[in-house]
N, C-alpha and C positions, 0 to 999 in steps of 0.2 A: 516742153523742155527744149532748149536750143542745142545746136550741135556742138557749141563750144563748152558746154558744161554749166554747172550752177555758178561757180565762183572763179574769178581770175585774180591773180595777185599782180600788183604793179609795184615796181621798185620805187624806193624813195627818190632816187635820182630822176626817174621818169615823172613822178608827181611834181617834183621841184621844177623841172624844166618846163612842164606844161603850164604850171601856175605862173612861172616867170613870163612865159610867152603870152599868156592871156593878159596879165597885168601890164605888160609893155605894149600891148596892142598888135602883136605879130600874128595872133590867131584869135578868132572869136570863140565864144563858148559853143555856139551852134556848130561851127566848123570842127571844133575839137570833138564834140559828140559824134558827128558823122564819121570823121576820120578814124578815131580810135574806138568807136562803138562803146562809149562810156555814157552812163546815165547823167542827166542834168543834176540830179541830187548828189551824186558822187563828186562831180566837178565842183559843186557848191561847197561840199564838205572839205575837199582839198583846198579850195581857195580860202575858206575860213581858217583852216590850220595854217596855211601860208601867211595870212595876214596876222595871225597871232604869233608867228615865229616858230610854230611847231615843226614846220618843214624847213630844214636848213641843210647846209652842206655837210656839217659834222654828223648829223643824224643819218643822212644818206650814206656817208662813208661807213658809219658804225653798222648800219643795216647790211651793207655790202660785205663787210668783214664778218659779221655774224653768219651770213649765208655761206660764205666761203669756208668758214670753220665747220659748219654743219656738213658741207660737201666733203671736206677733207676727212672728217671723222667717219663718214659713211664709206669712203674709199679705203681708209685704213682698216675698217672692219672687213671689207671685201677682200683686201690683200691678205689679212690674217686667215680668213676662211679658205682662200685658194691655196695658201701656203700649207695649211693643215691637210687639205685634200691631196696636194702633191706629195707630201711626206707619206701619207697613208698609201698612195699608189706605189711609191718607191719601196716601202716595206712589203707590200703585197707581192711585188715582182721578185724581191729577194727571197721571200718565203716560197713562192712557186718555183723559183730556180733551184732552191735547196731540195724541194720535194722531187723534182724531176732530175734525178742524178744520173739518168741513163746517158750513155754516150750517144751523141747525135751528130749528124752531119748538117752543115749549113745548107747544103744543096738539096739533099733528099730527105731530111728529117732524121728519124731514128734509124740506126743501122739494122739491117735484117738479122733475124735470129740465126745462130750457127746451126747448120744442118749436120747430119751424121755422115754426109758425103755420098750416100747411095741414092740413086734415082731409080724408082721402080717403074 
């Protein structure tokens, strides 16, 4: 098992750009394999899709939009969770403040108990 994991995902924009560069002769398949550490079979699959028109700018944009929407949804869930936690902490602090109705000093904490005045 390699250090980079079992699977990697490549954006549609990356696939489109790589296939365009290979078809225009800017980069060779072997160089693309070495540079991006992609298997020859995967490059061939992408080139076949590119030749059929399955990889295009609209699809790349749609994929990007879908990825952004998923990220936004995840962030909205996280914001909701953090908001609920903040509200719970505020309520807890209010309850604790209500239970601790003793007069206290900011500097020294709770005031000392009143004595009967005599020292033995």
